[in-house]
Biotite code that builds the C-alpha atoms (Angstrom):
import biotite.structure as struc

atoms = struc.array([
    struc.Atom([78.717, 36.233, 2.722], chain_id="A", res_id=1, res_name="UNK", atom_name="CA", element="C"),
    struc.Atom([77.792, 33.367, 4.388], chain_id="A", res_id=2, res_name="UNK", atom_name="CA", element="C"),
    struc.Atom([76.052, 35.412, 7.080], chain_id="A", res_id=3, res_name="UNK", atom_name="CA", element="C"),
    struc.Atom([73.853, 36.897, 4.692], chain_id="A", res_id=4, res_name="UNK", atom_name="CA", element="C"),
    struc.Atom([72.875, 33.759, 3.088], chain_id="A", res_id=5, res_name="UNK", atom_name="CA", element="C"),
    struc.Atom([72.001, 32.265, 6.601], chain_id="A", res_id=6, res_name="UNK", atom_name="CA", element="C"),
    struc.Atom([69.916, 35.217, 6.961], chain_id="A", res_id=7, res_name="UNK", atom_name="CA", element="C"),
    struc.Atom([68.149, 34.940, 3.587], chain_id="A", res_id=8, res_name="UNK", atom_name="CA", element="C"),
    struc.Atom([67.288, 31.291, 4.433], chain_id="A", res_id=9, res_name="UNK", atom_name="CA", element="C"),
    struc.Atom([65.740, 32.215, 7.979], chain_id="A", res_id=10, res_name="UNK", atom_name="CA", element="C"),
    struc.Atom([63.800, 34.553, 6.391], chain_id="A", res_id=11, res_name="UNK", atom_name="CA", element="C"),
    struc.Atom([62.595, 32.287, 3.522], chain_id="A", res_id=12, res_name="UNK", atom_name="CA", element="C"),
    struc.Atom([61.696, 29.480, 6.413], chain_id="A", res_id=13, res_name="UNK", atom_name="CA", element="C"),
    struc.Atom([59.703, 31.948, 8.248], chain_id="A", res_id=14, res_name="UNK", atom_name="CA", element="C"),
    struc.Atom([57.821, 33.189, 5.356], chain_id="A", res_id=15, res_name="UNK", atom_name="CA", element="C"),
    struc.Atom([57.041, 29.529, 4.426], chain_id="A", res_id=16, res_name="UNK", atom_name="CA", element="C"),
    struc.Atom([55.740, 28.770, 7.980], chain_id="A", res_id=17, res_name="UNK", atom_name="CA", element="C"),
    struc.Atom([53.269, 31.472, 8.062], chain_id="A", res_id=18, res_name="UNK", atom_name="CA", element="C"),
    struc.Atom([51.692, 30.769, 4.732], chain_id="A", res_id=19, res_name="UNK", atom_name="CA", element="C"),
    struc.Atom([51.411, 26.840, 5.745], chain_id="A", res_id=20, res_name="UNK", atom_name="CA", element="C"),
    struc.Atom([49.627, 27.535, 8.780], chain_id="A", res_id=21, res_name="UNK", atom_name="CA", element="C"),
    struc.Atom([46.746, 28.827, 7.020], chain_id="A", res_id=22, res_name="UNK", atom_name="CA", element="C"),
    struc.Atom([46.842, 26.283, 4.508], chain_id="A", res_id=23, res_name="UNK", atom_name="CA", element="C"),
    struc.Atom([46.330, 23.350, 7.254], chain_id="A", res_id=24, res_name="UNK", atom_name="CA", element="C"),
    struc.Atom([43.216, 25.355, 8.660], chain_id="A", res_id=25, res_name="UNK", atom_name="CA", element="C"),
    struc.Atom([41.610, 25.544, 5.366], chain_id="A", res_id=26, res_name="UNK", atom_name="CA", element="C"),
    struc.Atom([42.085, 21.779, 4.307], chain_id="A", res_id=27, res_name="UNK", atom_name="CA", element="C"),
    struc.Atom([40.614, 21.030, 7.724], chain_id="A", res_id=28, res_name="UNK", atom_name="CA", element="C"),
    struc.Atom([37.529, 22.952, 7.107], chain_id="A", res_id=29, res_name="UNK", atom_name="CA", element="C"),
    struc.Atom([37.083, 21.524, 3.699], chain_id="A", res_id=30, res_name="UNK", atom_name="CA", element="C"),
    struc.Atom([37.323, 17.971, 5.036], chain_id="A", res_id=31, res_name="UNK", atom_name="CA", element="C"),
    struc.Atom([34.836, 18.699, 8.109], chain_id="A", res_id=32, res_name="UNK", atom_name="CA", element="C"),
    struc.Atom([32.640, 20.260, 5.239], chain_id="A", res_id=33, res_name="UNK", atom_name="CA", element="C"),
    struc.Atom([32.669, 17.228, 3.160], chain_id="A", res_id=34, res_name="UNK", atom_name="CA", element="C"),
    struc.Atom([32.027, 14.965, 6.054], chain_id="A", res_id=35, res_name="UNK", atom_name="CA", element="C"),
    struc.Atom([29.049, 16.990, 7.164], chain_id="A", res_id=36, res_name="UNK", atom_name="CA", element="C"),
    struc.Atom([27.612, 16.760, 3.745], chain_id="A", res_id=37, res_name="UNK", atom_name="CA", element="C"),
    struc.Atom([28.285, 12.894, 3.471], chain_id="A", res_id=38, res_name="UNK", atom_name="CA", element="C"),
    struc.Atom([26.653, 12.327, 7.017], chain_id="A", res_id=39, res_name="UNK", atom_name="CA", element="C"),
    struc.Atom([23.494, 14.691, 6.076], chain_id="A", res_id=40, res_name="UNK", atom_name="CA", element="C"),
    struc.Atom([23.243, 12.772, 2.710], chain_id="A", res_id=41, res_name="UNK", atom_name="CA", element="C"),
    struc.Atom([23.246, 9.264, 4.529], chain_id="A", res_id=42, res_name="UNK", atom_name="CA", element="C"),
    struc.Atom([20.726, 10.570, 7.162], chain_id="A", res_id=43, res_name="UNK", atom_name="CA", element="C"),
    struc.Atom([18.326, 11.739, 4.339], chain_id="A", res_id=44, res_name="UNK", atom_name="CA", element="C"),
    struc.Atom([18.597, 8.470, 2.540], chain_id="A", res_id=45, res_name="UNK", atom_name="CA", element="C"),
    struc.Atom([18.027, 6.164, 5.522], chain_id="A", res_id=46, res_name="UNK", atom_name="CA", element="C"),
    struc.Atom([14.746, 8.280, 6.578], chain_id="A", res_id=47, res_name="UNK", atom_name="CA", element="C"),
    struc.Atom([13.642, 7.998, 2.666], chain_id="A", res_id=48, res_name="UNK", atom_name="CA", element="C"),
    struc.Atom([14.197, 4.350, 2.848], chain_id="A", res_id=49, res_name="UNK", atom_name="CA", element="C"),
    struc.Atom([12.208, 4.153, 6.000], chain_id="A", res_id=50, res_name="UNK", atom_name="CA", element="C"),
    struc.Atom([9.293, 5.805, 4.777], chain_id="A", res_id=51, res_name="UNK", atom_name="CA", element="C"),
    struc.Atom([9.225, 3.720, 1.598], chain_id="A", res_id=52, res_name="UNK", atom_name="CA", element="C"),
    struc.Atom([9.172, 0.596, 3.857], chain_id="A", res_id=53, res_name="UNK", atom_name="CA", element="C"),
    struc.Atom([6.480, 1.904, 6.165], chain_id="A", res_id=54, res_name="UNK", atom_name="CA", element="C"),
    struc.Atom([4.097, 2.554, 2.892], chain_id="A", res_id=55, res_name="UNK", atom_name="CA", element="C"),
    struc.Atom([4.766, -1.001, 1.472], chain_id="A", res_id=56, res_name="UNK", atom_name="CA", element="C"),
    struc.Atom([3.902, -2.201, 4.537], chain_id="A", res_id=57, res_name="UNK", atom_name="CA", element="C"),
    struc.Atom([0.804, -0.593, 4.684], chain_id="A", res_id=58, res_name="UNK", atom_name="CA", element="C"),
    struc.Atom([-0.146, -1.397, 1.229], chain_id="A", res_id=59, res_name="UNK", atom_name="CA", element="C"),
    struc.Atom([0.543, -4.909, 1.851], chain_id="A", res_id=60, res_name="UNK", atom_name="CA", element="C"),
    struc.Atom([-1.680, -4.772, 4.952], chain_id="A", res_id=61, res_name="UNK", atom_name="CA", element="C"),
    struc.Atom([-4.388, -3.354, 2.980], chain_id="A", res_id=62, res_name="UNK", atom_name="CA", element="C"),
    struc.Atom([-4.194, -5.985, 0.205], chain_id="A", res_id=63, res_name="UNK", atom_name="CA", element="C"),
    struc.Atom([-4.538, -8.693, 2.672], chain_id="A", res_id=64, res_name="UNK", atom_name="CA", element="C"),
    struc.Atom([-7.362, -7.121, 4.523], chain_id="A", res_id=65, res_name="UNK", atom_name="CA", element="C"),
    struc.Atom([-9.171, -6.716, 1.305], chain_id="A", res_id=66, res_name="UNK", atom_name="CA", element="C"),
    struc.Atom([-8.298, -10.535, 0.505], chain_id="A", res_id=67, res_name="UNK", atom_name="CA", element="C"),
    struc.Atom([-9.381, -11.313, 3.846], chain_id="A", res_id=68, res_name="UNK", atom_name="CA", element="C"),
    struc.Atom([-12.905, -9.777, 3.262], chain_id="A", res_id=69, res_name="UNK", atom_name="CA", element="C"),
    struc.Atom([-13.007, -11.168, -0.256], chain_id="A", res_id=70, res_name="UNK", atom_name="CA", element="C"),
    struc.Atom([-12.657, -14.837, 1.319], chain_id="A", res_id=71, res_name="UNK", atom_name="CA", element="C"),
    struc.Atom([-15.135, -14.251, 4.040], chain_id="A", res_id=72, res_name="UNK", atom_name="CA", element="C"),
    struc.Atom([-17.852, -12.722, 1.777], chain_id="A", res_id=73, res_name="UNK", atom_name="CA", element="C"),
    struc.Atom([-17.358, -15.552, -0.563], chain_id="A", res_id=74, res_name="UNK", atom_name="CA", element="C"),
    struc.Atom([-17.988, -18.191, 2.006], chain_id="A", res_id=75, res_name="UNK", atom_name="CA", element="C"),
    struc.Atom([-21.455, -16.735, 2.411], chain_id="A", res_id=76, res_name="UNK", atom_name="CA", element="C"),
    struc.Atom([-22.396, -18.164, -0.984], chain_id="A", res_id=77, res_name="UNK", atom_name="CA", element="C"),
    struc.Atom([-22.289, -22.050, -1.571], chain_id="A", res_id=78, res_name="UNK", atom_name="CA", element="C"),
    struc.Atom([-19.778, -22.978, -4.573], chain_id="A", res_id=79, res_name="UNK", atom_name="CA", element="C"),
    struc.Atom([-19.351, -26.393, -3.795], chain_id="A", res_id=80, res_name="UNK", atom_name="CA", element="C"),
    struc.Atom([-19.651, -28.480, -6.914], chain_id="A", res_id=81, res_name="UNK", atom_name="CA", element="C"),
    struc.Atom([-22.504, -30.904, -6.912], chain_id="A", res_id=82, res_name="UNK", atom_name="CA", element="C"),
    struc.Atom([-24.005, -29.615, -3.889], chain_id="A", res_id=83, res_name="UNK", atom_name="CA", element="C"),
    struc.Atom([-27.948, -28.855, -3.661], chain_id="A", res_id=84, res_name="UNK", atom_name="CA", element="C"),
    struc.Atom([-27.488, -25.518, -2.593], chain_id="A", res_id=85, res_name="UNK", atom_name="CA", element="C"),
    struc.Atom([-25.180, -24.549, -5.269], chain_id="A", res_id=86, res_name="UNK", atom_name="CA", element="C"),
    struc.Atom([-24.726, -20.798, -5.935], chain_id="A", res_id=87, res_name="UNK", atom_name="CA", element="C"),
    struc.Atom([-27.315, -20.184, -3.294], chain_id="A", res_id=88, res_name="UNK", atom_name="CA", element="C"),
    struc.Atom([-26.682, -17.797, -0.329], chain_id="A", res_id=89, res_name="UNK", atom_name="CA", element="C"),
    struc.Atom([-25.656, -19.306, 2.912], chain_id="A", res_id=90, res_name="UNK", atom_name="CA", element="C"),
    struc.Atom([-27.185, -18.046, 6.178], chain_id="A", res_id=91, res_name="UNK", atom_name="CA", element="C"),
    struc.Atom([-24.403, -16.113, 7.191], chain_id="A", res_id=92, res_name="UNK", atom_name="CA", element="C"),
    struc.Atom([-25.945, -12.523, 7.867], chain_id="A", res_id=93, res_name="UNK", atom_name="CA", element="C"),
    struc.Atom([-24.377, -11.024, 5.075], chain_id="A", res_id=94, res_name="UNK", atom_name="CA", element="C"),
    struc.Atom([-26.860, -8.802, 3.029], chain_id="A", res_id=95, res_name="UNK", atom_name="CA", element="C"),
    struc.Atom([-27.017, -9.622, -0.847], chain_id="A", res_id=96, res_name="UNK", atom_name="CA", element="C"),
    struc.Atom([-28.058, -7.162, -2.961], chain_id="A", res_id=97, res_name="UNK", atom_name="CA", element="C"),
    struc.Atom([-30.041, -8.343, -6.062], chain_id="A", res_id=98, res_name="UNK", atom_name="CA", element="C"),
    struc.Atom([-29.199, -6.256, -9.115], chain_id="A", res_id=99, res_name="UNK", atom_name="CA", element="C"),
    struc.Atom([-30.303, -6.447, -12.954], chain_id="A", res_id=100, res_name="UNK", atom_name="CA", element="C"),
    struc.Atom([-27.091, -5.075, -14.623], chain_id="A", res_id=101, res_name="UNK", atom_name="CA", element="C"),
    struc.Atom([-23.482, -5.484, -13.663], chain_id="A", res_id=102, res_name="UNK", atom_name="CA", element="C"),
    struc.Atom([-23.140, -3.685, -10.262], chain_id="A", res_id=103, res_name="UNK", atom_name="CA", element="C"),
    struc.Atom([-21.238, -0.268, -10.096], chain_id="A", res_id=104, res_name="UNK", atom_name="CA", element="C"),
    struc.Atom([-22.208, 1.037, -6.923], chain_id="A", res_id=105, res_name="UNK", atom_name="CA", element="C"),
    struc.Atom([-19.313, -0.177, -4.875], chain_id="A", res_id=106, res_name="UNK", atom_name="CA", element="C"),
    struc.Atom([-17.140, 2.058, -7.248], chain_id="A", res_id=107, res_name="UNK", atom_name="CA", element="C"),
    struc.Atom([-18.375, 5.145, -5.395], chain_id="A", res_id=108, res_name="UNK", atom_name="CA", element="C"),
    struc.Atom([-16.756, 6.175, -1.995], chain_id="A", res_id=109, res_name="UNK", atom_name="CA", element="C"),
    struc.Atom([-20.487, 6.395, -0.587], chain_id="A", res_id=110, res_name="UNK", atom_name="CA", element="C"),
    struc.Atom([-20.805, 2.755, -0.847], chain_id="A", res_id=111, res_name="UNK", atom_name="CA", element="C"),
    struc.Atom([-18.303, 2.030, 1.512], chain_id="A", res_id=112, res_name="UNK", atom_name="CA", element="C"),
    struc.Atom([-19.507, 4.467, 4.231], chain_id="A", res_id=113, res_name="UNK", atom_name="CA", element="C"),
    struc.Atom([-23.206, 2.908, 3.847], chain_id="A", res_id=114, res_name="UNK", atom_name="CA", element="C"),
    struc.Atom([-23.102, 0.449, 6.874], chain_id="A", res_id=115, res_name="UNK", atom_name="CA", element="C"),
    struc.Atom([-26.344, -1.115, 5.545], chain_id="A", res_id=116, res_name="UNK", atom_name="CA", element="C"),
    struc.Atom([-24.564, -2.427, 2.239], chain_id="A", res_id=117, res_name="UNK", atom_name="CA", element="C"),
    struc.Atom([-21.143, -3.234, 3.645], chain_id="A", res_id=118, res_name="UNK", atom_name="CA", element="C"),
    struc.Atom([-20.298, -6.027, 6.196], chain_id="A", res_id=119, res_name="UNK", atom_name="CA", element="C"),
    struc.Atom([-18.038, -5.444, 8.593], chain_id="A", res_id=120, res_name="UNK", atom_name="CA", element="C"),
    struc.Atom([-18.177, -8.977, 10.495], chain_id="A", res_id=121, res_name="UNK", atom_name="CA", element="C"),
    struc.Atom([-14.528, -9.554, 9.366], chain_id="A", res_id=122, res_name="UNK", atom_name="CA", element="C"),
    struc.Atom([-11.946, -7.865, 11.814], chain_id="A", res_id=123, res_name="UNK", atom_name="CA", element="C"),
    struc.Atom([-8.162, -7.085, 11.584], chain_id="A", res_id=124, res_name="UNK", atom_name="CA", element="C"),
    struc.Atom([-5.822, -5.738, 14.092], chain_id="A", res_id=125, res_name="UNK", atom_name="CA", element="C"),
    struc.Atom([-3.383, -2.985, 13.006], chain_id="A", res_id=126, res_name="UNK", atom_name="CA", element="C"),
    struc.Atom([-5.600, -1.589, 10.195], chain_id="A", res_id=127, res_name="UNK", atom_name="CA", element="C"),
    struc.Atom([-6.834, 2.079, 10.167], chain_id="A", res_id=128, res_name="UNK", atom_name="CA", element="C"),
    struc.Atom([-10.250, 0.860, 9.276], chain_id="A", res_id=129, res_name="UNK", atom_name="CA", element="C"),
    struc.Atom([-11.834, -2.712, 9.222], chain_id="A", res_id=130, res_name="UNK", atom_name="CA", element="C"),
    struc.Atom([-12.074, -4.744, 5.925], chain_id="A", res_id=131, res_name="UNK", atom_name="CA", element="C"),
    struc.Atom([-15.453, -4.378, 4.170], chain_id="A", res_id=132, res_name="UNK", atom_name="CA", element="C"),
    struc.Atom([-17.346, -6.385, 1.500], chain_id="A", res_id=133, res_name="UNK", atom_name="CA", element="C"),
    struc.Atom([-20.479, -6.138, -0.699], chain_id="A", res_id=134, res_name="UNK", atom_name="CA", element="C"),
    struc.Atom([-22.163, -9.227, -2.137], chain_id="A", res_id=135, res_name="UNK", atom_name="CA", element="C"),
    struc.Atom([-24.141, -8.658, -5.327], chain_id="A", res_id=136, res_name="UNK", atom_name="CA", element="C"),
    struc.Atom([-26.593, -11.017, -7.104], chain_id="A", res_id=137, res_name="UNK", atom_name="CA", element="C"),
    struc.Atom([-26.427, -10.397, -10.728], chain_id="A", res_id=138, res_name="UNK", atom_name="CA", element="C"),
    struc.Atom([-29.677, -12.005, -12.058], chain_id="A", res_id=139, res_name="UNK", atom_name="CA", element="C"),
    struc.Atom([-29.089, -12.241, -15.925], chain_id="A", res_id=140, res_name="UNK", atom_name="CA", element="C"),
    struc.Atom([-32.604, -13.444, -16.567], chain_id="A", res_id=141, res_name="UNK", atom_name="CA", element="C"),
    struc.Atom([-33.611, -16.080, -19.239], chain_id="A", res_id=142, res_name="UNK", atom_name="CA", element="C"),
    struc.Atom([-31.174, -17.277, -21.909], chain_id="A", res_id=143, res_name="UNK", atom_name="CA", element="C"),
    struc.Atom([-31.865, -17.811, -25.767], chain_id="A", res_id=144, res_name="UNK", atom_name="CA", element="C"),
    struc.Atom([-33.964, -21.013, -24.881], chain_id="A", res_id=145, res_name="UNK", atom_name="CA", element="C"),
    struc.Atom([-36.114, -19.072, -22.579], chain_id="A", res_id=146, res_name="UNK", atom_name="CA", element="C"),
    struc.Atom([-34.718, -20.986, -19.423], chain_id="A", res_id=147, res_name="UNK", atom_name="CA", element="C"),
    struc.Atom([-33.401, -18.862, -16.382], chain_id="A", res_id=148, res_name="UNK", atom_name="CA", element="C"),
    struc.Atom([-30.000, -18.477, -15.867], chain_id="A", res_id=149, res_name="UNK", atom_name="CA", element="C"),
    struc.Atom([-27.919, -18.960, -12.929], chain_id="A", res_id=150, res_name="UNK", atom_name="CA", element="C"),
    struc.Atom([-27.136, -15.783, -11.316], chain_id="A", res_id=151, res_name="UNK", atom_name="CA", element="C"),
    struc.Atom([-23.550, -14.341, -11.480], chain_id="A", res_id=152, res_name="UNK", atom_name="CA", element="C"),
    struc.Atom([-22.034, -13.402, -8.129], chain_id="A", res_id=153, res_name="UNK", atom_name="CA", element="C"),
    struc.Atom([-20.030, -10.031, -7.893], chain_id="A", res_id=154, res_name="UNK", atom_name="CA", element="C"),
    struc.Atom([-18.201, -9.654, -4.918], chain_id="A", res_id=155, res_name="UNK", atom_name="CA", element="C"),
    struc.Atom([-15.955, -6.253, -3.976], chain_id="A", res_id=156, res_name="UNK", atom_name="CA", element="C"),
    struc.Atom([-13.842, -6.262, -1.133], chain_id="A", res_id=157, res_name="UNK", atom_name="CA", element="C"),
    struc.Atom([-12.207, -3.234, 0.607], chain_id="A", res_id=158, res_name="UNK", atom_name="CA", element="C"),
    struc.Atom([-8.921, -3.232, 2.585], chain_id="A", res_id=159, res_name="UNK", atom_name="CA", element="C"),
    struc.Atom([-7.574, -0.270, 4.419], chain_id="A", res_id=160, res_name="UNK", atom_name="CA", element="C"),
    struc.Atom([-3.654, -0.452, 5.462], chain_id="A", res_id=161, res_name="UNK", atom_name="CA", element="C"),
    struc.Atom([-2.369, 0.938, 8.689], chain_id="A", res_id=162, res_name="UNK", atom_name="CA", element="C"),
    struc.Atom([-2.928, 4.307, 7.193], chain_id="A", res_id=163, res_name="UNK", atom_name="CA", element="C"),
    struc.Atom([-6.245, 5.700, 5.797], chain_id="A", res_id=164, res_name="UNK", atom_name="CA", element="C"),
    struc.Atom([-4.857, 6.677, 2.335], chain_id="A", res_id=165, res_name="UNK", atom_name="CA", element="C"),
    struc.Atom([-3.624, 3.239, 1.754], chain_id="A", res_id=166, res_name="UNK", atom_name="CA", element="C"),
    struc.Atom([-6.861, 1.567, 0.082], chain_id="A", res_id=167, res_name="UNK", atom_name="CA", element="C"),
    struc.Atom([-7.344, -1.666, -2.008], chain_id="A", res_id=168, res_name="UNK", atom_name="CA", element="C"),
    struc.Atom([-10.184, -2.961, -3.529], chain_id="A", res_id=169, res_name="UNK", atom_name="CA", element="C"),
    struc.Atom([-10.691, -6.270, -4.993], chain_id="A", res_id=170, res_name="UNK", atom_name="CA", element="C"),
    struc.Atom([-13.450, -7.529, -6.763], chain_id="A", res_id=171, res_name="UNK", atom_name="CA", element="C"),
    struc.Atom([-14.375, -11.230, -7.824], chain_id="A", res_id=172, res_name="UNK", atom_name="CA", element="C"),
    struc.Atom([-16.943, -12.178, -10.428], chain_id="A", res_id=173, res_name="UNK", atom_name="CA", element="C"),
    struc.Atom([-18.326, -15.589, -10.247], chain_id="A", res_id=174, res_name="UNK", atom_name="CA", element="C"),
    struc.Atom([-20.588, -17.354, -12.789], chain_id="A", res_id=175, res_name="UNK", atom_name="CA", element="C"),
    struc.Atom([-22.409, -20.418, -11.753], chain_id="A", res_id=176, res_name="UNK", atom_name="CA", element="C"),
    struc.Atom([-23.583, -23.029, -14.038], chain_id="A", res_id=177, res_name="UNK", atom_name="CA", element="C"),
    struc.Atom([-22.634, -23.553, -17.753], chain_id="A", res_id=178, res_name="UNK", atom_name="CA", element="C"),
    struc.Atom([-22.388, -21.462, -20.850], chain_id="A", res_id=179, res_name="UNK", atom_name="CA", element="C"),
])
């Protein structure tokens, strides 16, 4: 009887060995597949983060370019309080458009391709297109008392980031004199 039980134990042991050999292989493949999926998702996330950072940088650069152009065109008009030439154009070589109603020409895309209307004297490195600005002098005419009103200056600036699709347009309206 002992011989029979020993043979039975050996057969049972050999049967267990055969089943466990495949089990280790399956567990290893599942572990390898899980690690591959984790690595792939980490790479995709870092790539997306890199694109988002690049877009943010380009948008920030476009804003800085527009701000630079706005300040440049602003300096073409004398806004010093109490000066004899207050609210008059300085000789900076910037073309000023005289309009009778609020200027809307700068809202169209063609306004920025017309080099006669825009000023490209401002330059920046690392941008897809140089900053531009348009200065419009809005003459309001006469007030209720029949006196000529001081003009309103509308300065529109456009900045482009490191890619052409990143565009920022800033506009500033300055009214000279008192109400």
